[in-house]
N, C-alpha and C positions, 0 to 999 in steps of 0.2 A: 819757296820765292814766286811758282806759278800759281800756287791755291791765293796769293795775297792779290795777283794782278788779277786772277779768275773772279774772285770777290769784288775787285774793283769795277771790272768789266759789269758785271751784275748788274752796281748801284749806280752806274752811268747811267746801263738802259733805264732802272727807277727812277732815274731823275729824270729822264726824257718823257715821261707820261706821269703830268702832272695834273690831267685832267680825271685820270681814275685814280689815281693815287693819292690825292689829297682828300682823305678820310677826317674828319673834324673829329677829336677825340681832346678829351672825353666830351660826350654827347649828354645833351639836359633830358633828364627824364621826369619820371612823376608815376609815385608807386600809390599804386589804387586797393582798394579789397579785390579781390578773386573776382567775387559776387556779392551784388548786394540785394536781398530781397524786401517789398516793403508788405509787413505781414498783415491780412486783414482778417474777417472775419466772414467763412461760408454762410451764415445764416443770422438774421436781423434781432438781437436782443441788447439786452443792460449790460453793463458791466457788474458784475458781482465782486470779484477779484483779480489785483495782479501782484505778479507772483515776482517780476524782474524791475528794476529800473537801469536808467541809462549807462552805459560802461560796464554792466554787468555781463560776466562770459559764459554764456550758453551753450546746450550740445544739441544733437538733432533730436527732434521729438519733444525737448521738456519745456512742462508746460508754462507759457506766458502768463495767461491773463484766462481768465473762466466767465461768463455769463450766468444769469439766471437760469436756473432750470428745474424750477420745483415740479413743473408738468411733467418734464420728460423723467425727474427720476421718481416720480409716481408710475407712468408705465414703465418704468424698468421693473418699478419692484412687481408690479399684475403678471406682467409677461417672466418674470423669472418664477413667479408664485406657479403658472401654468406648467412651467416645463418642468419644476420639482413636482407635479403632481403623477402620482403614479397608481392611484387608487384607480382608475377607470383602466387602467392597460392591464393591471392586475386580475380584477374581476374579468377581464375578456379571453386571459389567458386561462382563466380559473374555468370558466364555461365550455372554453373549444376542449379542453382538457378532458374535462364530463363528458361532452357529448360522443368525443373518440373512443371512449371509455362506452358507453351505451350502445353505439352503434358497434362496435366488435361483440357485446354480449349480444346484441339482436342478430348480428350473421351467424354465432355458433347456435342460438336458438333456432334461427332460420334452418341450418343443415340438419339439426335434430328434428325439426316440423313442430316445432312446439309455439309458434310464432306465425301469423299469419305475411304472407309477402307485403301486404300492406303495413301493417307494422313495421317492416323492415326498413320502406321505402322512407317512414314516417324519420325514422333514426338518422335517417343519410341525410335526409334533407334539414333534419335540427340542427348535426354535425356541421355543414355545409353552412349553415346560419351562422355557427359560433365559429367557422374558420374567416367565414368575412369581416363578423364585429370583431375579432380580433385584428386584423388586417386595417381595418378602418380605427380602431384606437393607435394602430403602431402608427399610422398615417398621420393623426391628428397631433399625436406627441411631436413627430418630425415637424407639423406646422410650429407648433407651440416654441419648440428651439428656435426657427427661422424668426419668430415674432419677437423671440428674446434677443436675438440678435442686429435685428433691426431698433428697438430698442437705445440698446447699448449703442450703436452708430448715432442712432440723433442724441442720447446724451455727450459721446466723442464731439461732437460738433460745437459744443456748447464751449469747449476747454480749446482754444488757441494755443500752438505749440511751435516750437520754432523748427523754421523746414531745413536748418545745418546748422552745424560747429561756429561759432564766428562770436562776434560782440552787438550787444545793443546800442546801436548807434543812434538812434530815434526814438523817444514813447511817446505817442501821440493824444492819448487818451488819458481819461483819469475814472477812476471808481463812479457809478452813477449814470454814468454817459451810455447814450444810446447809440449804437453803431450800427451801421449797414453796409455804406458801399467803402467810404475811408479808410485809409489803413490806418492801424493801431501801433505797429512799431515797423523801423526798420534795420533790418541786421545785416551784418556786413561780414562773411566769411576772410578771417585773417590769417590763415593756411590753408595754401600757400596766397600768396601777394599777386599781384598782378601789376605789369611795369609797361608803362606807355613809351616809345621811343621813334622818334622823329628821324630818318635818316634822307641824304641826298640820294635821287636818283642814281648817280654815278655808279654805286655801289649794288645796285638792285640786281644783277644776275650773279652777283658774287653771295648775298643773304639768300640763307637757305634756313629750314626749318632743324631744331637740335641742336645747332649752334650755341657755345658758352660765351656769356657775355657777362663782366665783371662788373658789378653794381654796388657805387659809394653810395650808403645813403647820409644825406646832408642831416646827420643827429650826433650831437655830443658825444663821442664816443663809442660813435659806430664803425665796425671794421668792414670794408669789403668781402660783398659775396656774392655767388657764382649764381647767376639765374641761365634760363636755357628760352631759347626761340622756339615758340611755341605757334603764333598766327604771322604770317608774313603779307601785307595787304597787297592784293595784284591790283589794285587803280590808283596810280600816282594822281597828288594833287597839283593840277596844272598852274597854279597862280604861283606856289611855291618849288616848281618841281622836284618835290618831296613825297616819300611814303611812309609809311607808318609800319612798325614790327610791334608784335607783344611777347613779353618774357611771363616766363613762371618763375619768380623766386619763390623757393622755399623759406617758411619761417615756421620751423617746427616749438621751437623756444616762445615762439609768439612777444617777442622783444621788438620789434618793429611796427610801431602803429602804420595804418594807411594814412595816407596823402601827404609824404615826407616828397621833398623833392628829393633829386639824387643826380649823380654823375654813371654815366654808364661806357665803360672801355669795351670796343667790338674788338678784342684782340683776336680771334677766330678771322675776321675779315681781315685785318691786317698782315694776320699770317698768309693768307689766301693772296693777298694781294703779292707781299712780296717773293711769294713761290710763282707765280705769275710773271713778274718784271725779271724778278733775277734770273736770267737765263743765258746760258754763255753764249758771249760774240761770236760767230762765223769768221774764219779767216778768208782774205780776199783771196783774189786770184793769183794778185802777184806775188803775197806771201806765200801761198800754197805751191805756185810753181817755183820759187825759187828755195832750191834745196841747197843747203851747204855743202861745198865741197869734200871729199873725205881728207882728213889728220887733218882737218879745218877747225879751229877755234869757233866754238858756239857764239853767235853774237848775243849783246843783252838784250834781252826780251823789252820790246818797246813799249812806251806807256800809252794806252788809248788816249787821243784825244778829245777833250774836255772843251766844251763852249763853256762862256766867259758867264754865262746867264745860272749854269747850273754848279761853278766850283763852290759859290756858296754854302749851297745844299749839300753839293759832296762833302766837302770838309767837315761839316754836321755831321754826315753820316759816319766819317771815317775815323775820327777823330777818337770815339772811343775803343773802337776797333784797334786800330794800327798804329796809334798813338802818335803817330804826325801826320802831315798832309803833303804829297812831294809837290813842289815848287814846279808847274808847271809852263810859266813864263818864261822866255828866252833871256 
């Protein structure tokens, strides 16, 4: 019986806090792509082919379109031929090896005093020149490899790729058009989705990042899904006395399209409000000092007084829990 009246006291305290506990539920919201990118070309060119159409699902790095690249392909072929050429490098290595062998024989003959010192110095100089030519050939091969990478990068700029996983929301161009600065496609990321919710400022101190929110999309056959708060705006809209929060809604099966209206149930906020409001009432001084005499019958627990304006809300809250509402009228 004491627990019943304890809950009654907590609900009375909750009913006396209309300014804080009045959380509109469900809240209207809008499901949007998590991010949307206007994809363009980094270089000026003419469209040669388009690989996707509006509504197609794409992955990160997938080609969307290609520009004409005849000159870039020829430059790539020339650079690749230079990078693959090894004749000059092999000749320099053979020449350096021959110069080292000649130097070794000249030093051996010089120790036996069969050749002059001038001949030995000439062999040493030839060996140094051969080594330098070998180093020059190796450096040149490295330059050719860099030129090949540069030509490949220039050729890659002619391929327009998707910046993320998602769906092609718009295609703005066609084959044969010249592109400069205008976007070619719009790619929208649909996993996860983004949900924007507008809340009253009365719950601003209670809304935190990481709270779970139940989202019901306005789509036939859609079931409620759980989202998570990732952004809480720190600026309140003065005209409406509201603020916005952003939710992250997982969509791994991509069954939810972006652009849907929805309803949001702030279950965590309501739980926090009930925990903050449903605190036990402190006993009055008269009741605390009035202790029952020994061997006396315990008096019946008193029912807390309820304001007439809160009786309707209290009855609505108690009816599913207690099954009946106590009659507080005389």
